[in-house]
N, C-alpha and C positions, 0 to 999 in steps of 0.2 A: 381309685380306679373305678367307678360306678359306672355301669354300662346303661345307661339310658339316656332319654330325648325327652323325658317325660314335663311334659309345659304343663299339660294342666294340674297334672302332679306338684311338681314342685318349684314350677315359675321361674327355673333355670333355663332350659330351651326354649324362647317364643314360639308359639307355635308361627309356622309358614302365614297362616290367614292373617293374622295379626300382623306380621313383619311385613308382608307385601300389600296390604290395603291398600297405603295410598297410592300404589300405582296397578292395581288391578283395575280391568275396565268395567263397565257396569254391565252386569250379568240381564241378558234379556232375554235367552232359550231359553223355551219350553223342557220341562222333563217329562218321561213319561216310564210308568213301571213297565218292566218285562214279562212276558209269558203272555201265553193266549187270553187269560181271563180277566186281565189288568185294564181296567178304562179309565182310569185314573192315576196320577201321581200321588204316591205320600204326601203328607204335608212335609215329613222331612225330607225328601228329594232333593238336593240341591239347583239351583239353576248356574249353568255355565256361558257365557256370551259367546255365541258363535257355534254351540253343540249341543245337541240333541245328551240328554243323559237321561239313562235307564237305571231305576232303583227296585229292589227286591230285597224279601226277605225267605231265609231256608231255615226248617228247624230240625235240629242238629241234637243226637245223644249229647248228654250232659259226660258221662262217661262211657267212652265204648265200651261195651260188651255190659253196661249195668243198667238196664233197664229201665230199674225201682229206684233210680235217682232221677230220671224225669228225662226233660229234652230240654234245649234251648235255641231261643232266636238267633240267628247272625242275619246282620244288615249288611247290604252292598249298595255300590253305585260305581253304572260305567258311563263313562265319558266319554262318545263317541267320536270318532274321528271326521275331520271335515271337509276331507277329498270326495268326489266320487267314486263308488265302488269300494268294492270289501277292504277290511284291514288288512296291512300289512304283520300284522302282531298286536297282540295284548301284552299291557303292563301291567304288573300288579305292585303296586305301590304298599310299603308301611312304615309309619313315619318314626317308629319307636316307642319308648315306656320300658317296660311293658308297659298296657295301658291306656296309653296314645289313640287318640282317634282320627279316622280317615277322613271318615265323609263329606265332614264338614271341614275340609282343607279344597275338597275341587275346585274352587277356583285358583287358590294358591297354586296348586299341582298343574292346573292347566296355565299357568301364567308361565312357572319353572319351564315346563316341557310343551311350550307351542309351538316350536317346530315341530317336534314327535310327534304332537297329537294332529297334524296335518293327515297321516297315515295310518296310526295306530292307535288302538283304544286302551285306555288308562280304567283298569279296576281296584276300586275301592274299597275296602271290606275293615267295616268295624269292630275290632276282634271280641269275642264273648265278653258280657259282661262290660261294655264300654260303648259312649255315645246315642247310636240306636239299635244297637243290637241291646238284647237281652240282658238285664243287671243281674248278679248275682253277689249283692254286697254281704261285706264280715264286717258293720260296723266301726271300722279305723277311717278317720278321715284324711286328708291331707297334713291337714296345719298341724294338727297333735300328734302327728305323723313324724313330721318333718324339725318341728321345733323344739321336739322332746328330747332328755338326757338320752343317753345309749339304752340304761336299762329299760327306763320307758317305750322306746322301739322294741326293744326284746321284747317286752311284756305285750306290745298293741299286734308285734305279730303272733304271740298264743292265744290272744284274744282272737286274732282272726282267724284262725285256725279251729279254736273250740268254737266258733260262730259257723262256720263254715261245714265241720264236722266231713263226710265222708264225700261232701260237693268241692271239697280242695282238691281234687285229683280232675275235676274238669279244667283247671288254668293249667295248660302248659302250653309250651310253644309246637308240642306233636299236637296237640287237638286244634289250634288255631291254624297250624299248618292243613289237614284235614278238611277243615272248613273251607277255608282257600282256593283246595282241589275241589271240594263237593257245586262248589259254586263254579267253578271253571267248567266242570262237567255240566252242570246245569244248565250254564250259558252255551255250550254246544262248543267252546273253544280247544283247539286239542292241545299248543303247546302255550306256558306261557314264559314270559320275559319278567326277571323280578328283579324290583327296584326296593333297597331296604335302606334304610336311616337308623343311626343309632341301633337300640336294639332290634331294628329290623333286620340288622347286618348278622345276630344271632338267628334270629325266625328264619331267613332267609335260607340261610344254609340246610336248618330243618326240614323247612321245605324240600328243597333238594335230593337229600338223602333219604326221604321216604316216598317220592312224588317223580325219582330222576327221570324218567322217560318224557315227564311234560315239562320239563325246563327247557327254554331256547338258548337264554343268556343271562348274565346276573350281575348286577350291580352293586357294590357295595359302600357307602355315604357314613365315614366317622365309624370304622368299623371295630371290630373284637373280634379273637376267634375262640369258637367252640372251649375250647381248651383253656379258657382264662384264669389267670393268676387269685387266686379266692383271698390272696393277703394283698392286693393292688397295688403293687410294687412299678409296674407302667409308670401308673398315673403319677406316684409320688415324685418319681424321677423328673418327669415331664413339666411338673411344677418349678423346679427349680431351673431347668433348661428354658423355659418361658421364659420366666423372669432376665432373664439374660436377654434374650433374645430380644423381647420389646424395648429395654433398655437400649442397645445399640442398634435397635435399626431406626430409631428416629431421627431425622434432621431437624434442627440439632440434637444430640444424645440428650436424653433428657435422665440419664440416670446411669448410677454404674452397674450391671449385673453381679456381679463378685458381691457387692454390699448388698445388694437388692435381697440374695441370698441368705448373706447375714443377718439382715435385718428379719426375714421369716425366720431364720431356727433362733433369734433371740426370743422373738415372740411367740412363738411355740411353746419354748419351754416356758416362760415368763406363764403362760395361759393353762398348761399342765398342772401349776404351782397351785393359780389364784386369776381362775376364772373369773369372767368379769358378766354382769347382768345386762341387759341390752332391752329394754322395751320395745316390742316390735306391731307395731297395728295395722292389719289387713281390714278390709272392708267387712271383715263380719267378727272384730274383737281384735284385743289388745293380748300380744304373749309376752312373758317373760323370759328371754331368751337366756340360757347359760351359755355364755362366749367359751366353750372349752379349746382346747388344743384341736380335737375331733373337729367341732363346728368350724373353727380355721382351714383346717383340710378342707372341709366339703366346700367354703369358700372358695379356696383358693384351685381347686382343680375341675371339681363341677359346674359351679357356680360363674367364675371367672372365665370357664371356655364359654359360656353361652353368647351368643352375638356378634362375637368376635370379628371383625373386619366387614359388617354386616354395614355399617357408614362412617368409616375407620377416621373421619376427620373429628367425630365427635366423642366426650369423653363415655368411656367405657369401664365396668369394673377391673377389668383387668389391667387398661391403662392407667388407673388412679391407685392401683394398689401397693406400688413401689414407694408412695410417697406416703400412702397412709401408713404402711409397717414402719416406715424411716421416724413418722411424726410417734408412733405408738414407743419404740424403742427410746425416743428422746422424752417422752413422759407423758404425751398428749395423746389419749384415747379418740380424740373428738372427731379426724377422720375417721378412722377403722369404724369407729360406733356408725357412723352416719352411714357407711359402704351396706355394714350388717342389718343396718332399719330398710334401706332400699331394696333392697335383695328380698329382704323376708315379707314387701307386701302383695307379694303373688303368693300368701297362702290361700288354698282354698279349701273346701267342706266335701271336696270330690273324695267318693268312697277309693279303698285303696285296694280291697281284694286281686283286681287283677294286675296289681304291680309287686303285691305280696305276695302271694299265691306263686306267679309265675316263677320268681325271683328265687323264691323258697324250694318249689320244687322241680326246677331244670338246675339251677349254674352248679358249676362244681364248687365241695367245700373244701373244707382243711378236716374236718374230719369223717367219718363213717355215720351213714345215713342209719345204719343199722344199729350204731350203737348208743346204749342209754345215757342219756343226759350226761351223770359224772364223767363219763369215759366220755363223751364228744367235748368236755372243757378241757379236759386233759391231754387230748390231742389237738387241740386247739390254741393252749397256751405251748404245747412242746411244739409247735408249730412257731409262733410268734418267738420264740427262744433262740430257734433255728438261724433267725433272720440273719445276715452277716450287717456288719456297722455300714450303715451310709445307704443300702437298699432302700430305704423309706426317705433317702435325700435330708430333707432339711426339720422333719419330723421322726419322731419316736416312731416304733412300730406300730405299738399299739396305738397312737395318739390317730395315725394316720385311716388305718384301717376302720378305724372308730367311728370316721366320717364318711367313710360309704352307709349309703342306704340299704343295698342290698349283696353288700359283701360281709366282708371281718366275721363279726359274731352274730350278725343280728338274725340268721335263721338257726340259731342252736336250740332253741325250742320248739322247734318246726315239729311233728306230731311222726313217729316213724311207722304208723299202722294210719290205713287209707289213704297214702301219699305214694305217689309213685316214686320210683328209683329216677335218679338225675339224666338229664338228657346225654347220650353217648357223646363221648369229646372228640373220637376219633371213626367217625361214619365214612361209609363208602359213597363217595359225593361223584356226580356227574362230569364229565369230561366236556364241557361245553364253555366258551368265554367267559373270563371273571373280571369286573374292574372295579378293584378297592379305591379310596378316594379318599385322601384325610385331608382337614386342617394345619399346619405345622405349628401352630398358636393354642392345638390342641390337647390339654391332659386329661379330662376325660375319656377320650377313647386315641391314645398320641399315635405318633406316627409307628412306633416299635408295635405298638397292637393291632395297626390295620395293616403291616407286612405280614406276622404271623397270620390274618384271616387270610389275606391271600395265597399265602402258602398254605392253607388246606385243601388247594384246588390245581391241578394240572396246567391249566391255560389259564393264568393270570397276569395280571400287571398290576402295580402299586403306582398311583400317583398322590403328591402331597400340592397343596395351595396353598401356597408363600403367606402368611400375615392371617390367615384365615381361622378362625375357630370349630367347635363344637360346628360338624352335619355345614359342610361349607357350600350348599348349595342357597344359604340365604345370601348369599352376594346380590347386590344387584344388578348387575351388569351382564349376568346370566354368561360368564365364563363356564361356570364348573358345569351349570343342567347342559350349557351347550356339547361339552367333550364329553356329559354322560349320556344325552341325546343321540350323538352321533355311534358312540358305541353301540347303543340300544338296537339302532337302526342299521350297522355296518360291520358287527363286531370289531372294529377298530374306533379308538376315541381319535385320531385325526391330529390337529395342529393342537398341540396343548401351551404351545408358549405363553396364553395368557395368562396362566395357572401360575405362573412364576414372577408375575408383575403386578400381582394387584399390589395396594399402597400401603404402607404400614399405618398402625394405626396409632392415635393418638395419645400420649404418653403423661402425664401430669410430671413437669420438672421437680427432681427432688435436690433440694438445697440445703448446706448446713451438714 
């Protein structure tokens, strides 16, 4: 149950810009910087066909109340509505992460929210440390973090904390929420509609709890609750459910769901005892990936949830996994090795400070933040020991939780000193209309997590898009963004029947 859409970090959810590039119109509009003193747009300000784009930066305290730690510049872009007259509202969008950028996706968001942009503005903020906002690096890059063993990941987290020092406290969801609100005030916007994708479904409720009077409505897509499970059980259970669904929905049926889950359990057990080494080639080097039970878990729930349903007729990681697992059980590791190598090509050298620090500062853990390291380990091991049989589906509890890069034990060495307390899990939230969307083939933030996220609000509704994976907005018919756009405009989703008729994905036949 890893909670992110960190496309730039892990290559697991392709950014909307890359996904929609073939269908985006050419950008022709000029951009202008906001504010009376601005004469020309900064070079990084995006252009969006048919829309004015206003860009700017605000200087914000790195850590509130600690001026000695300095300040950080936070950049934003506002894609303006196209119709004459004032905007009927402003929608603040966050695409996930933590650590994902927004400004460079302006064209993609404009494409997906085309109907809404007729009379609403869209606000895009690059969270502190990312994209066009000022970097605060910690010296840990994506590839070494993602391809490393679990022990290496824990060590990387500790190194990141050492390099950041007291500045680690500047990376929190609360700080990003306050940055967004400062930009709102700077722009003279009275209220925002909030649109969060993946980690954005965590960030936006934090904003709503800190600035409730500034929220008009909320859409959360690929969602999980503030009170998340630190042992990732909903995701583990969704992996098996999704294998059943993809096997049984194809015409003709390509595989047997029960057999696919059995093959997964056999594969996980074998890799637990005898990991295999898979060389992975990226644009910046070759990595020898130790493919263990935890790496299989990550492949199954996070990587396999990415892009599902975007081009359903084409082969996808999720659709090819039943065949690869069955071949592995039969003694042929080649198909599974190939999938691991293809998925690993997206490793990058992007610094992971915004990702590591936010998840280690904010998320609920299976230990007390105030406990010393030895006590933390005792508390964590006790939590694992208390897991009931089957709660992690086809995996062992240890194997699956170590497959998460922002849960389990990865943050166990994060310092007690100079870091904030975890984000409150039950804050007071405003009574505004809320729509929560999930893809029913998403094991990253599955339906079960989305329903709990909806349950945090008084006036909420939950909708699931059939045959879609993580962040269902990626599908090209614009069914999902049509539903969310209507909701943001009217407070009602309108006709949602298209969510139930999205086509099943291609599944490689399993024979023998």
